[in-house]
Every structure is written in structure tokens, then in C-alpha cells.
N, C-alpha and C positions, 0 to 999 in steps of 0.2 A: 272286760269292757273299759274303755278310758271313761272317766266321769265327765269331762268336757269343761269349758269355762261356767262359772255359776251364771245363773238365770237371774236377773234382775227384771222380774214381772211387774216392779210398780213404776215404771217408767215407759212409755211409749215411744220416744226417741231412741234409737241406738247409739250406743257410746261414739263420740267423735263424728257423730251426723250434725250438720247445720245447714239450713236452705242458704242462698245468698241473702244478706243483709236487706231488711224490710220485709222478706217472704218467710210466709209459715207452711207453705204446701206448695206443691206442683201439679200441672195437669198438661198431658202430652196428647196430642189429638194425632194419630197415627192411620195410614190407608195401606193396607196390602194390595197391591195392583196385580192380583192374582190372573184376570182373563182368562183365558183358556186353560192355562197350564195345570191347576189341581185336577180338572176333570180329565184331560188328556193323559195324565200321569196314573190316576187310580182306573180310568177306563179307555184306554186306547183305541178301542173300537169308537168313541164318541167323535173320533176325526171326521168320519163320515157323516154325523148327524147333523145337518144345517140348524135343526131347531134347538140343539143345546149349545151349540157353537156360538150363535146369535145372543142366546141368554147370557154366555159369558162375555161376548165382543159387546154388551151395553156397558160394560166398566170403561174401558178406553175409548168407545165411541162417544157416549153421553154423560156416563158418571163423572167421569175425571173433569172434563169442562164444567160441569156444574158444579162440583166440590171446590174447583179452583175459584169459580166465581164467589161462592161461599165464603172461603178464607180470605179472598181478597176483601170483600167487604168487612169481615170481622178484624182485619189486620194480623191475622194468626199464622206464624210460621209452622208447618206441618213436616212430618217426616213420612214419606211414601216409599214402603218397602217392595223392591220390583223383583221380580224372578227373572233370569235373563232369558228364558223363552219369551215373555212379554216384552223385553226390550229389542229383541230380534224381529218380534210379529209387529209390534205399534213402536218404533224407534221416535217419530214426530210426537207423541204422548209422552214419552220420556222426556223429551228435549224441553215440552211445554211446560213438564213440572219442574225441571231444573232451572227455566228461564223465570219462573214465576218465584223463584227465590225459594223453594222448598229442599228441603233437605233428601236424598235419595239414599236408601240402605238396601243391603243385598237380602233376597229371599230365596236363596236356592237358583237353581237352574229351571227344573221342570215341576217345580213346587213338590219334590221329592220329599216323603217323610222319612226320616234318618232310621226309623226302626227298621226300616228294609235294606238299610245298606249292609253289603256283608263285611265291609272293612273299613279302616280308615282311610286306606287309599282312595276308596270309594268316594267317600265323603269329601275328600280334598279336592278331587277331581271335578266333583259338582260344583265345589265352592269355587273354584277356579274359572271353570266354563262361566259361570254366571258373572263373575267379575270383568271375563274377557267381553261378554255380550254387552254390559253397562258402558264398558269403555268404548267399544265400537260405536254404540247408539248414541253415547250423550257424553263423553269423554269425562266420565265421573270414576273417582276410586272410593267406593263407600268405607266409612270407618265404624257403621253400625250393621249388627246382622239380627234376622229374626228368623227362626227354623222355620220352615213349611209345617203347617198344624203343629206348631210348636213341639215338633219331636226334636229333642235333643239327646245326644248320648255323651257319657263320660268321655268319648276321644275327641268331641268336638271343641271343646274350650282352647286345649294348647294347639288345634289347627288355627282356630280364629285368630289367637295371638302372633302365632309365627307368620300369618299373613297379613297383619299389620291393621286389624280390627281392633277397636278400642272398648267396643260395649256389645252388647247383646241384649233382647228384649223379648222375653217370653216364659221364663221359670216364675214358677207361681209360689215362693215360699217366704213371701214378704211384701209388707206394704211401702217399705221405704227402699232406694236403690241402695245398694252394696258393692263391695269390692269381691270378685268371684275369682277364687284361685283356680289355675289351670293345671295344678297338678298337686298332690299332698307332700312332696318332697320341700325341703326348707329352702326359701328363696324363689318359688316358683312364681312366674309370672301370674299377672292379674289382669282382668278385664273389669269393666264396670257392667254390672246387671242392673237392668231395668225392668222390675218385675210386672206381670200382666197377668188377665185371668179370663177364662171361658166367660164369665158373667159380664164383661166388658167387651165382648165381642159382638158383631151384628150377624154373623153366620147363624148362630145358634136362635135366635127367634125370628129371623128373617127369611133365612133362605129354604129355597124349594126346588129340585127337580125330580120329578116323579122316576121312581126306581135309583137314585143316585142319592140325593142327599135330603134331610130334613123330612120332617113327620108328616108335613101338609097342613099344620096349623100354624099360620102367619100371624103373627104379633102384629098389634096396632102400632103406629108410630107414637101414639100418646101413650100406650103403654110401657114401650120402651123407655122413651124420654123420662116418665117416672120413677122408673128402676133404676136409669142411670144418674138422675139428678139426685135420687137419695145415696147413692153410692159416692158421688161427687163430693156431697155436704159432709158425709161420715167421713170420708179419707182427709178431707179439709182440717175437720176436728182433730185428727190424729196426726196432722202434721205430714201426710205420707204423699205419695205420688198416684194420682189418677192417670192412668195408663189405658186409653180409649182405642180399641183396633175396630178399624171399619174396613169396607170392601167397596171399591167404586161401582162395581157391578149390583150391589147390595142397596149400600145408603147412598149410591147415586141417583136412586130413584126419588122423583119428585117430593112427596110428603115426608119421605123418611130424610130428605136433605133439609128439609123445612124443620123437622125435629130436631136434628143435628145443630143446625143453626140457633134454634132456642136453647140448648144445651151451652153453646157456645157465648152465646148471649148471658147466661147465666153465671158461667164460669168468669167471665170478663167482670162481672160486676162483685164478684167476691174480693174483699179487700186483703190484700197479703199473697194472693192466689198467682204463683210464676206460670206463665203458659208460655213454652217453650218447646222446641224440637227435641228428639233423643240424644241428638249428639250434642246441644246445648247444655241439658241436664247433666249427661255424661262427663262433659267436659269441666262442670263444676265438682261433681263428687269426686272425680279423679284427685281433685287438690286437697280432699279432706283426709284427717289421720285415721283411717278405717282398717280394721283388723281383716285381711281378706278371709271370707268364708270359704273354707274347704269341703267340698262334697264328696264322701267317700264312697265307693262302690259298695252296694251289699254283697257279700260272700256267700251265695248260696243257701240263703236264709231257708230252715225248714220248720215245719210243725211238728210238736212232740209227737204228733200222731201220724208222722211220715213213717 
């Protein structure tokens, strides 16, 4: 087995990495405008359930307008990852996000988890259909991608690079952005990875649909604000990227939006914290002299007991 490059555990900042002059860390506020799509993909029968569909429609109908008002008050440019089906169902909402000055990223077509895709061709078809839907709805061509449910296969990075994507957000192996190699061969193209994590996702503490998702234990916004504030401050101390993922049908609800705005106010008060969209952060990282990270697939690893 190859030894790989030496590990320098004495420094927090990766070799070659730096934030823009005067900045010591970054924060990115992102929103996955899933609406009905994830429930329809996992539970096709729910298309006939008005109660469930109305729960999901809260996002585009009520949550997005509220969150756009919050972002406007805070002067923050956010990134909204939009599935193609959402763009088809709610085109005026996608245009409102665009017209408010926020970035629109790609989030699959019907919020399909990649683990279920039979092959690379199926994954690319989903990608292309999502691109087409966003173009028709709002005339946008995203440069950023977030995998539905953060399910990313080894087949996808080269597909993304081939289709003009410059960054991905969803891998969970770092606190700092890095260059992600799209292949193991010498000279393979690379895109920028903006790492995320389940602990900075509102789905886990807040979301509940009986028999579909969640435990039924719904956290208080004050509890969620406390945990996210702790992570924000710790990430800033390490000079990393605070990548927050919210969903309008979840955090667009009143008290949760108030807590989120409080977090934004806290972030804005931190000296040297750069608050930017995913596209802005990735564009900066792309200028840095970073060695691309190569993720090599595991080859049928087996326990000695097998």
C-alpha cells in the first residue's frame, strides 16, 4: 500500500490554502429548495397525499419569501440549490431567488439519491434534465452542484467537470475547501469541493413527517441556534469554512427563521469572517496553489474473518 504524502498535524491550515486578504475564515449560508421532490422520489405514492404535499409546498409558498426577506435585511448573498422538478413546479419562486441576487445551484432533478443510480449514464441524464429545467424556468446555468441527500458516487466528479461545473458541496472529509480531482490519472481535471456535514443541516433536528422521515422529536430553535453557534465559532478559530444547509420548508418557519437570522447577525459581528456564496468561495479557492485530492475507490475490502 502506498505511503502517501507526509501528514503535518502541527498546522490547521492546509498547505497552499489562504483566505482573501483580511479574512480568516468563511461562512456560506445555503438553502436546498427541495419542496415536494425528495418525498416524491422516495415515496411516489405521496403524490396523492394532499397533507404531505402541502407540508413540502410550505417551502416555496411561504418559506422562500420569508428567507429572502431575512437575507435582504442581513445583506447576505446566499446559494440556493434547486432540483429540476422544483424549477418546473415553482418557476416563479426560482426567478424570485435569481432576481433577489442569490446564486442558484444544481440539486438533481427529482432529488434522486445517487446510490440508487444503475450507472454513469443514468446519473448524467438526471444532471442534464435538471440543467434543462433550471434554464427553462429562470435562464440560469449553475456552476455549483450539491448531490441530493449528499449521495455522491465516484462516477460523478468527472461528469460534473465535463458538464461545466466548477464546484461541489457535500463531501465531509475536511474543514477547508480543497481541489477535488475528478480522476486518479495524472493531469485529471479538478473542481473545488466545499465540505459540509449533517450536523450543520436543519433536516436532522427539525424535520418530521409521520412514517416518512424524522423521529418525532423536534428540536427547539434555541437549541439548534446554540449548537450551530458553537460550530461557527470553532470553525472560525480554525480558519475553516462554516457551510450551513437549510431547507425553506423546514427553516422557513417563523421561529426557526428568527433563530437563523440571529445566527447570521452573530456571523456578521465576527471580525475577519468572509460571508459569501458558494460560487464566490469556490472562485477564490480555484486561484490557490492546492494539490488536488484524489479519492480512490475501495477495492472489495474484506475482513480477515470473511
